[in-house]
C-alpha positions as CSV (number, residue, x, y, z in Angstrom):
1,M,-1.0,18.0,59.2
2,S,1.5,15.1,59.2
3,D,5.2,16.0,58.8
4,T,5.8,15.6,55.1
5,G,9.5,15.1,55.7
6,T,8.9,12.1,57.9
7,M,6.3,10.7,55.5
8,Q,8.8,11.1,52.6
9,A,11.5,9.3,54.4
10,E,9.2,6.4,55.4
11,L,7.9,6.0,51.8
12,L,11.3,6.2,50.1
13,S,12.6,3.6,52.6
14,E,9.7,1.2,51.9
15,I,10.0,1.7,48.1
16,A,13.8,0.9,48.2
17,A,13.1,-2.2,50.2
18,A,10.4,-3.5,47.8
19,G,11.7,-6.8,46.3
20,E,8.8,-7.6,43.9
21,L,6.7,-5.7,41.4
22,D,3.5,-6.6,43.2
23,A,4.8,-5.2,46.5
24,L,5.9,-2.0,44.7
25,E,2.4,-1.6,43.2
26,A,0.8,-2.0,46.6
27,L,3.1,0.8,47.9
28,R,2.1,3.0,45.0
29,V,-1.6,2.5,45.6
30,A,-1.2,3.2,49.4
31,A,0.6,6.4,48.7
32,L,-0.8,7.8,45.4
33,G,-4.1,5.9,44.9
34,K,-7.5,7.4,45.4
35,A,-7.3,6.7,49.1
36,G,-3.6,7.1,49.4
37,R,-1.7,9.1,52.0
38,I,-0.3,11.7,49.6
39,T,-3.7,12.0,47.8
40,A,-5.3,12.7,51.2
41,L,-2.8,15.5,51.8
42,L,-3.5,17.0,48.3
43,K,-7.2,17.1,49.2
44,T,-6.5,19.3,52.3
45,L,-5.2,22.1,50.1
46,G,-8.7,23.2,49.2
47,G,-9.6,23.9,52.9
48,M,-6.4,25.9,53.7
49,T,-6.1,29.7,53.8
50,P,-4.0,31.3,51.1
51,E,-1.1,31.7,53.5
52,E,-1.2,28.0,54.6
53,R,-1.6,26.8,51.0
54,Q,1.4,28.9,49.9
55,E,3.5,27.3,52.7
56,Q,2.3,23.7,52.6
57,G,1.5,23.3,48.8
58,P,5.1,23.2,47.6
59,R,6.0,20.6,50.3
60,I,3.1,18.3,49.4
61,H,3.8,18.5,45.7
62,A,7.5,17.9,46.2
63,L,6.6,14.8,48.3
64,R,4.4,13.5,45.5
65,E,7.1,14.1,42.8
66,S,9.8,12.4,44.8
67,V,7.7,9.4,45.6
68,T,6.5,9.1,42.0
69,A,10.1,9.2,40.7
70,A,11.3,6.7,43.3
71,I,8.6,4.2,42.3
72,A,9.4,4.6,38.6
73,D,13.2,4.0,39.3
74,R,12.5,1.0,41.5
75,K,10.1,-0.5,38.9
76,A,12.7,-0.1,36.2
77,A,15.3,-1.8,38.4
78,L,13.0,-4.7,39.3
79,E,12.0,-5.3,35.6
80,S,15.7,-5.2,34.5
81,A,16.6,-7.7,37.2
82,A,13.7,-10.0,36.2
83,L,14.8,-9.8,32.5
84,E,18.4,-10.7,33.5
85,A,17.2,-13.7,35.5
86,K,15.0,-14.9,32.6
87,L,17.8,-14.5,30.1
88,A,20.2,-16.4,32.4
89,A,17.7,-19.2,32.8
90,E,17.0,-19.5,29.1
91,R,20.7,-19.5,28.0
92,L,21.3,-21.6,24.9
93,D,24.2,-23.9,24.7
94,M,25.7,-23.1,21.3
95,T,27.9,-26.2,21.4
96,L,24.9,-28.5,21.0
97,P,24.3,-30.0,17.5
98,A,21.9,-28.1,15.3
99,D,18.5,-29.5,14.5
100,A,18.9,-31.1,11.1
101,A,15.2,-31.0,10.2
102,P,14.4,-27.7,8.5
103,R,11.4,-26.0,10.1
104,G,10.5,-23.4,7.4
105,S,8.1,-24.0,4.6
106,V,8.2,-22.8,1.0
107,H,4.9,-21.1,0.0
108,P,3.0,-22.9,-2.7
109,V,3.2,-19.9,-5.0
110,S,7.0,-19.8,-4.7
111,Q,7.1,-23.6,-5.3
112,V,5.0,-23.3,-8.4
113,M,7.1,-20.4,-9.7
114,D,10.2,-22.6,-9.4
115,E,8.4,-25.5,-11.1
116,L,7.4,-23.2,-14.0
117,A,10.9,-21.8,-14.4
118,E,12.4,-25.3,-14.4
119,I,9.9,-26.6,-17.1
120,F,10.3,-23.6,-19.4
121,A,14.0,-23.4,-19.0
122,D,14.2,-27.0,-20.3
123,M,12.3,-25.8,-23.4
124,G,14.7,-22.9,-24.0
125,F,12.8,-20.0,-22.4
126,A,14.5,-17.3,-20.4
127,V,12.9,-15.5,-17.4
128,A,12.1,-11.8,-18.0
129,T,10.9,-9.2,-15.4
130,G,9.6,-5.7,-15.5
131,P,8.2,-2.9,-13.2
132,E,5.0,-3.5,-11.3
133,I,4.2,0.2,-11.6
134,E,3.4,0.7,-15.3
135,D,2.1,3.4,-17.6
136,D,-1.1,2.7,-19.5
137,W,0.7,2.6,-22.9
138,H,2.7,-0.5,-22.0
139,N,-0.2,-2.0,-20.0
140,F,-3.1,-1.3,-22.4
141,T,-2.4,0.8,-25.6
142,A,0.5,-1.3,-27.0
143,L,-1.7,-4.4,-26.5
144,N,-4.4,-3.0,-28.8
145,I,-6.8,-2.5,-25.8
146,P,-9.1,0.5,-26.8
147,E,-9.7,3.5,-24.6
148,T,-13.3,2.3,-24.0
149,H,-12.4,-1.2,-22.9
150,P,-13.8,-2.2,-19.4
151,A,-10.3,-3.2,-18.2
152,R,-9.3,0.4,-18.2
153,A,-12.1,1.5,-15.8
154,M,-11.3,2.6,-12.3
155,H,-13.3,-0.3,-10.8
156,D,-11.0,-2.8,-12.4
157,T,-7.6,-1.2,-12.4
158,F,-5.6,0.5,-9.6
159,Y,-4.5,3.9,-10.9
160,F,-2.0,6.3,-9.2
161,P,-3.2,10.0,-8.9
162,P,-1.0,12.5,-10.7
163,S,1.9,13.8,-8.7
164,P,1.2,17.1,-6.8
165,L,4.5,18.3,-8.3
166,Q,3.2,17.8,-11.8
167,G,2.6,21.2,-13.3
168,R,3.9,23.1,-10.3
169,G,7.5,23.6,-11.3
170,G,8.7,20.4,-9.6
171,S,11.3,18.2,-11.4
172,R,10.4,14.9,-12.9
173,E,13.0,13.2,-10.7
174,A,11.5,14.7,-7.5
175,A,8.0,13.5,-8.5
176,E,9.1,9.9,-9.2
177,G,9.8,8.6,-5.7
178,E,12.2,5.9,-4.7
179,G,14.0,3.8,-7.2
180,N,13.2,6.2,-10.1
181,V,9.7,4.6,-10.4
182,P,7.6,7.1,-12.3
183,L,4.4,7.9,-10.4
184,S,3.4,11.0,-12.4
185,P,2.0,10.9,-16.0
186,T,4.6,10.1,-18.7
187,L,4.6,10.6,-22.5
188,S,3.8,7.6,-24.6
189,P,6.7,6.3,-26.8
190,E,5.2,8.2,-29.7
191,G,5.0,11.4,-27.6
192,E,1.3,11.8,-28.4
193,R,-0.1,12.2,-24.9
194,E,0.6,11.7,-21.2
195,Q,0.2,8.2,-19.8
196,M,-1.4,7.6,-16.4
197,M,0.5,5.4,-14.0
198,L,-1.0,2.2,-12.6
199,L,-0.4,-1.1,-10.9
200,R,0.1,-3.6,-13.9
201,T,-3.0,-5.8,-14.5
202,H,-1.0,-8.5,-16.2
203,T,2.7,-9.3,-17.0
204,S,2.0,-8.5,-20.7
205,P,4.0,-5.2,-20.4
206,V,7.1,-7.3,-19.8
207,Q,6.5,-8.9,-23.3
208,I,6.1,-5.4,-24.8
209,R,9.3,-4.1,-23.2
210,T,11.2,-7.2,-24.3
211,M,10.1,-6.9,-27.9
212,M,11.1,-3.2,-27.9
213,T,14.5,-3.8,-26.5
214,E,15.7,-7.2,-27.8
215,E,16.2,-8.5,-31.3
216,P,14.3,-11.6,-32.4
217,P,14.2,-14.6,-32.0
218,I,12.7,-14.2,-28.5
219,R,11.7,-17.0,-26.1
220,I,10.7,-15.7,-22.6
221,I,8.4,-16.3,-19.7
222,A,7.3,-13.3,-17.6
223,P,6.3,-14.4,-14.0
224,G,5.3,-11.9,-11.4
225,R,2.7,-10.1,-9.2
226,V,-0.2,-8.4,-10.9
227,Y,-3.1,-6.3,-9.5
228,R,-6.8,-6.0,-10.2
229,S,-9.7,-4.5,-8.2
230,D,-11.5,-7.8,-7.3
231,S,-11.8,-10.0,-4.2
232,D,-13.7,-13.2,-3.5
233,A,-12.9,-16.9,-3.0
234,T,-11.3,-17.2,-6.5
235,H,-10.1,-13.6,-7.0
236,T,-7.7,-11.4,-4.9
237,P,-6.5,-7.8,-5.5
238,M,-3.0,-9.1,-5.9
239,F,-2.2,-12.4,-7.5
240,H,0.5,-14.1,-9.6
241,Q,0.7,-14.7,-13.3
242,V,3.1,-16.1,-15.8
243,E,3.0,-15.2,-19.5
244,G,5.1,-16.7,-22.3
245,L,6.3,-15.1,-25.6
246,V,7.9,-16.6,-28.7
247,I,8.9,-14.4,-31.6
248,D,10.6,-16.1,-34.6
249,R,10.1,-16.7,-38.3
250,G,7.4,-19.2,-39.3
251,I,5.7,-19.5,-35.9
252,H,2.1,-20.8,-36.0
253,M,-0.6,-22.1,-33.7
254,G,0.8,-25.6,-33.8
255,H,3.9,-24.3,-31.9
256,L,1.7,-22.8,-29.3
257,K,-0.3,-26.0,-28.8
258,Y,2.9,-28.1,-28.5
259,T,4.4,-25.7,-26.0
260,L,1.4,-25.7,-23.8
261,E,0.9,-29.4,-24.0
262,T,4.5,-30.0,-23.1
263,F,4.3,-27.6,-20.2
264,L,1.1,-29.1,-18.8
265,K,2.3,-32.6,-19.0
266,A,5.4,-31.7,-17.1
267,Y,3.6,-29.6,-14.6
268,F,0.9,-32.1,-13.7
269,E,3.3,-35.0,-14.2
270,R,0.8,-36.9,-16.5
271,D,1.2,-38.0,-20.1
272,D,-2.5,-38.1,-20.8
273,I,-3.0,-34.4,-21.0
274,V,-5.2,-33.4,-24.0
275,L,-5.7,-29.8,-25.1
276,R,-8.7,-28.5,-27.0
277,L,-8.4,-25.0,-28.3
278,R,-11.6,-23.0,-28.7
279,P,-11.7,-19.8,-30.8
280,S,-12.2,-16.7,-28.7
281,Y,-11.6,-12.9,-28.9
282,F,-9.1,-10.7,-27.2
283,P,-8.2,-7.2,-28.5
284,F,-4.5,-8.0,-28.1
285,T,-4.3,-11.3,-30.0
286,E,-5.1,-12.5,-33.6
287,P,-6.2,-15.2,-33.8
288,S,-7.2,-15.9,-30.2
289,A,-8.1,-19.2,-28.4
290,E,-8.9,-20.5,-25.0
291,V,-8.1,-24.0,-23.7
292,D,-11.1,-25.8,-22.3
293,V,-9.7,-25.7,-18.7
294,G,-9.7,-21.9,-18.8
295,Y,-6.1,-20.9,-19.6
296,K,-5.5,-18.2,-22.3
297,Q,-3.2,-18.4,-25.3
298,E,-2.4,-15.2,-27.3
299,K,-0.7,-13.9,-30.5
300,G,-1.3,-10.8,-32.6
301,R,0.2,-9.0,-35.7
302,R,-0.7,-5.5,-34.5
303,V,1.0,-5.9,-31.1
304,I,4.1,-7.1,-32.9
305,A,4.0,-3.9,-35.1
306,N,3.4,-1.7,-32.1
307,C,6.8,-2.9,-30.8
308,G,8.7,-2.0,-33.9
309,L,8.9,-5.4,-35.5
310,D,7.8,-6.3,-39.1
311,P,4.9,-8.8,-38.8
312,D,5.5,-9.9,-42.4
313,E,8.9,-11.2,-41.2
314,W,8.3,-12.1,-37.6
315,Q,5.5,-14.2,-36.2
316,G,4.9,-15.4,-32.7
317,F,2.6,-16.7,-30.0
318,A,2.0,-15.7,-26.4
319,F,0.1,-17.2,-23.5
320,G,-0.9,-16.4,-20.0
321,V,-1.5,-18.6,-16.9
322,G,-2.6,-17.7,-13.4
323,V,0.1,-19.2,-11.1
324,D,-2.2,-19.2,-8.0
325,R,-4.8,-21.1,-9.9
326,L,-2.3,-23.6,-11.1
327,A,-1.4,-24.2,-7.5
328,M,-5.1,-24.6,-6.6
329,L,-5.6,-27.1,-9.4
330,K,-2.5,-29.2,-8.7
331,Y,-2.5,-29.2,-4.9
332,G,-6.3,-29.3,-4.1
333,M,-6.9,-25.8,-2.7
334,D,-10.4,-24.3,-2.9
335,D,-10.0,-20.7,-1.7
336,L,-7.5,-18.2,-3.2
337,R,-7.7,-15.8,-0.3
338,A,-5.9,-18.3,2.0
339,F,-2.8,-17.8,-0.1
340,F,-2.4,-14.3,1.4
341,D,-3.7,-14.7,4.9
342,G,-0.3,-15.5,6.5
343,D,-1.8,-18.4,8.5
344,L,1.1,-20.7,9.5
345,R,-1.2,-23.6,10.0
346,W,-2.3,-23.4,6.4
347,L,1.4,-23.1,5.3
348,S,2.4,-26.0,7.4
349,H,-0.3,-28.1,5.7
350,Y,0.2,-27.0,2.1
351,G,3.8,-25.7,2.2
352,F,6.9,-27.4,0.8
353,G,10.1,-28.3,2.5
354,A,13.0,-26.0,2.0
355,L,15.0,-28.7,0.2
356,S,12.1,-29.6,-2.1
357,V,13.6,-28.1,-5.3
358,P,11.7,-29.0,-8.5
359,T,13.8,-30.7,-11.2
360,L,12.7,-32.5,-14.3
361,S,15.0,-35.4,-13.5
362,G,14.1,-35.7,-9.9
363,G,10.4,-34.8,-10.2
364,I,8.7,-31.4,-10.4
365,S,6.8,-31.8,-7.1
366,A,9.0,-34.4,-5.4
């Protein structure tokens, strides 16, 4: 049996003298590896008598613990020294002039959102927002979407499960989570039944909330994120939409066509835009139409009545456009999923400069 005290002194001296991490690792393997000196001592414990094991065991284990601790301390010291040296070598001279060229890129969706706001603001529209977590009255019922409509099905809409506190004596505030966003069922405005909570499938609830809280005349656009259970090259579970709403006296389909025509000419920066409205059906609009390029236009008397307005006095129109698809059409993108991949190479190719602010006078996509 080697003298554990002598071995400990030798190993601690060698560890303290190690000047590099590689040398320290070699010492660790030589002492504590499978064929290491301390490992060999530990293996001898099995062949000792109980009396010998009682005497030598604590010494060998103390040797292993002291060497292990010394290696860890030395490793931390060497890593700290290496980091200090690296930081010293990479020191930045703050007196140098800044790089004037902006390196960041504006995402195409953000750029298109800014373009839309600029165009519609010029036509007198305000921007309205609302919660992304909605109840099914504002998202479906108020829009005249029946209970049996496929859009309400679980395979198309993301519903929240009822709060575990619901019905168990918990308070409504405790069940609603951060920001007082209700996650448990709520009563409809008529108090008829509880409403399930969901991720909004369109920004139409913003129109409903605006009509219920503001007096006409109303001119708003409602841009924002919406959610549907779908995913392929032209669909994603989360995407962006902008809807418009006008409520005033004497509003008719001609106002809608003019608004969309003016918007599309400004957005695509072409004067030869021609719209053709085709009759269609939507439960939340009357009459309803689609443009031949696939964008929807909407208005409906029953929806106006649901919001507490007299449809004999007030008329209106509403429309909805997919922001991501507008970007695809204008800037030549063929896969919607790339919008949300976070690939900086894609963003550097399709992104916009930080100073590329859309204006009608300077150019929407200049």
